N, C-alpha and C positions, 0 to 999 in steps of 0.2 A: 596078781603078781607078776612079773617075769623072774622066769626060776629057771636056770641053765641048768644041763645034767651038771653042772661039781658040785651044784648047789647054792652059784654065788645068787646074789638074788638083787634085779637092777633098784634103784631110787634116785637113781642121778640120772637127770636126762638134758644132751646137750641139745639145743636146734640149731643146725647152721640157718640164715634169713635170706639168705647173699653167697651165691660163691664173688662177686665182684668185692676190688678193694682197692684204694687210695693209694695204696703202696708195691711196694714191686722188691720186696726183700730178699736178697740173692738165696737166700736157705731156703726161698718157697718156688718162686716167679718166677720165671725167665725177665730182661727188660721188659720189651715187647707186649706182657703182657697174656693173655688165656684165651682159648676162643668162649664168652661167655652163656653161662644158660640162656637158654632163650625165655621171652619171657611169660608162653603159655605153659613150658614146663613149668617153673617154679610155681614152689603152693602159693595161694590167696592168703591175705591175712587169716579170712575165716575159715580154709581149712586147715592155717597153722593151731589157730586155736582151737579147733573138734579134736585134732590132735592131740594138742596138750590136757584138750578135758577130758579125753578120754585113757590120754594115760594117767592124770593125778586121779582121776574120782573112779574107773576099773582094776589097771594096772599099779599103784601101788606108789607113784613117783613122789617123792616128795623134794629136789629139788630140779630148777628147773631153769640150765645155761645158755645167755643167746650167748651165736658165738658169729658167724663166716665161712670165708671172706670178713671183711668190713659191716658190722652188722649195723655202723651209727650211719649204710648211706639205704640202710632199708628203710622205704618213709613212713611206715605206718607203724614202726615200732614202738612209739609209746601212747598210743593206742593197742596195739599189740600187748603189752605190755599193762595197759591199764587190765584190758578185763578177765588176764589171769591169772593178776592180784585181786580177780574179783570170784576166783572159784571157791567151789567147799569140800574140798580143805582146799586153805590157802599153797602153793609153795612156796621156798627159799625159792628168792629169782638174783638169780648177776646174769652179769653181760662181761663178755669179753669182748675186746679191743683197741685196738692204734693210739685211741687219747684221741685223733689230730680233730674228729667234732665235738668232743665230750664238753666243752667251755660253753658253748652254745643249746648243748642238751641236756647235761646234768643235775637243773633241776627241773625239768621234761620231769625224765626219766624217774628222780624220789620223789616227786609227788602222784607220778603212776604207779608206784608201785612198785620195783628197786630197791632191789637189801645192799648193792654193791657190787664194782667192775673187779675188773683184773684186766690191767696196763701193764703195753706192750711198749717195753723198752730198752734194751740194749746196751746203752754209748750217753754214755754223760758229755762226750766229744761232739757237740755238731757235726765238723767235719766230717767223721763217722760213721754217724748218724747217716748222711746222703752218702755217702758211700756203699756201707749195706742196704737204704732203702731206695733209692735212687730216686729221693726224692729229698730235698730239703725242707724239711716240716716240723723240726728237732721240738723248736721254742713254742709250738698248739701243743705239743703232746707235756709237754713241761704246765702250760696252762690247763690244757686239761684235765691234768691229774689235782691238781691244785683243784682246781672248779668241783674235781667231782669227792675230795677231801672236805670240800665249804658245804658242797650239799646233805654230809651225811650220807655218801656212798660208799660205805669205811667198813669192816676196815682197807682201804682203797691198796689191791694189790700188783705191785709190778712184775711183770715175769720178763726176763731178760736170757735170751744163749752165747752161749761167746763161742766166738769163732776166729780159726788159725791166722793168728794176723792181721787182725783188725782191731779186737776190744778183747781178746787175751787176757789182756791186765791188768784187768779197771774191776776184777771181781771186789780187792779191798775199797774202791771208791765210792762202786758203786752202794756197797752197804752203809759206807759211815754218810754218804749221802740217800739211801732209804729213814736207814732213824732217825737223821735228824727235820729229816719234814713226817715221821710215821705214816712212810709206809713198807706198808709187809714184800719183803724182796726175797722172789722167790728164782731160779737157774732151772734151767729147761735144758736139756741132754739137746744136742743136736739131734734129729729124729730121720730119717730115711721117707720125706713125704713133699717130697724137691718136684715138681715138676719137669728139672732138665738130669732127673734118676741121677743126677754127680755126685749125693750124699754114700761118703767112705765111712769107713770102722776106724778106719787108719789113719792117726792125725785130730781126730776130734777130743775137745774136751772134756772129760767126763768128770762125771761126779767130785773121784779121787783126786783132779788136778783142782777146783774148784774151791775143793777145802781145805787143802794145802794150801791153798793161795791165799784164803779167808782165816783163818791160823796164821796168818805170816805177821796182823795185827789186830785181833779177835781174841776172842773164850769164847772157843765156840761148845755148847754141854747137848747132847742130844737128848730129849724127849723121852721119847722111845716107843716101840709100838702099840703103847696101850690108848696114846693120847692119839695117833698118826690115825689109826680107826682107819677104813675104806679110802684116804684121801691118798695120793700120788703124789704128793710131794711130800718128803721126810725133814723131817724140820729138827732146829740148833737152837736154844735161847741164848742170844748173844750177849758176852761183856755177863750172864746172872743177870739178866733180862730184866724189863716186861722186855726188849723188844725179841723179836725169833726174823731165822731168813731161813728159807726151804728149800731143798732139793729135790728136784724132779728127774731122777733116774733110768727113765723109758729103756737105752740101753745094753746098760751096765749093768744096772739092779732092779730087774724086772717086778712088780706090783699086779700083777694080771689074776694071783689066787686071791683074792682083794676086790677083785674091780667088782663095783654098783652102778656101772655108767649102761646107758646105752644113748646110741644117735639118730639124729634127723639127721638128712639131708636137705638140703632150701629146694628139692627138688620130689621132695616127699619119701625116700627111700630106708631104712633101720635100715643102719652097720650097728652090729653086733663088737666092734671093736672099732678105735681110731685105723690100725692095719689090714682091715679086712678087705679082701680083696673079691667078697661078695656083699648083695645086695639085695634086700627086699622088702618087693617097691609096694607101697601103702594111697599111695595119689592113686591106682591106677582101681581102691575099692573105694575111696572119696567118692570117685571122683564118675564111678558108676551106682549108686545111691546104692555103694551097703553100711544096715546098719552099722551099730559105734557097735555091739554082742560080735562080728565079723572079723572087724579091721582092730579088734582088739586082742584074738581067734590069733586072728596072722602074726600081729607080732611075739604074740605070744615063744607060737613057735618056732618065731625065724632068732628072738632072741636061745630056749632049748638046747638052737644045733652052734650058740661059742662056741670057739674051741678054748682049750685050757689057755694056751696064753700067745704074743705075737708073733711067737716065731722068729725073734730078732739074732736070738743065738742061733737057727740052724742054717746051714749054710745054703742051702737051696730057699730059702726066703725070699716073695718077692716080695719087688715096691709095688703097693698098691698104684692104680692105673692114680687114681683124682690124687692131684698136687692137693695139703693142706689147708689152700683158703674152699675148697671146693665144701672137702666135709665136715669143720670146724674143730678148736682145741678144745 
């Protein structure tokens, strides 16, 4: 079991498979990209599967989310999913992706055992997409979403970040589109995880702003805390249901007290929080032939020291050195 001093138990593992990405989203990284991790620093497929095996069989992990960077850039992704699906007990598996490569991989991922996907899409306008991501790939994302739905990777969830002056007027249109295509839309407040450290609380589009915009066109009925559990998104029924919309308000409505996540970076570091400034090295233990029991002990110790919250409301908050692309979502 991965328990901390506040009594929270981690059952959800986020695994970053690569720090690389084929987009250059303005809220994540600079246009020229980043200094990528050297290949020897990355965990191998075997090392990833071994750590997930330890997490599932010895530490109580029930859900595994593959992230990046962009996880579809990982050459061994389908094989990793297939091997994790064979574990006993079998964890639930999902994947967070920008969707660009999903059209050609959705069927293989479903056959390998992947349960569902989260796809990032911030706008319905191709020109705005190109401005936000610095790439002209809007059509590819839409095709990837359709392929995921057709392959049965459902519910297909769409993650959207609203940026001032770019797409802050699109919330109702995005929700109408998601309802039409049977996707579950989730808005995410912009978080301080950009490589340029340009994030500012002032002017950001808040959960309150998003909900006010949505209510100009839709009736929203809160699901309530009992339905939410430890999920990061607050959810509302849209016009009485059955469709839902979620808002992940990491900045203005933090949910740290119910957090059930532990994170593994692409180079084998345990992160207790997306906003953590400290990491615990599992790669060194793996490569020094430490037994599973020792790796599990190191992981438990790391999680025992998890802080009460992310500290975004603290004036002394220090943004993590790694951008979102290096630590997963």
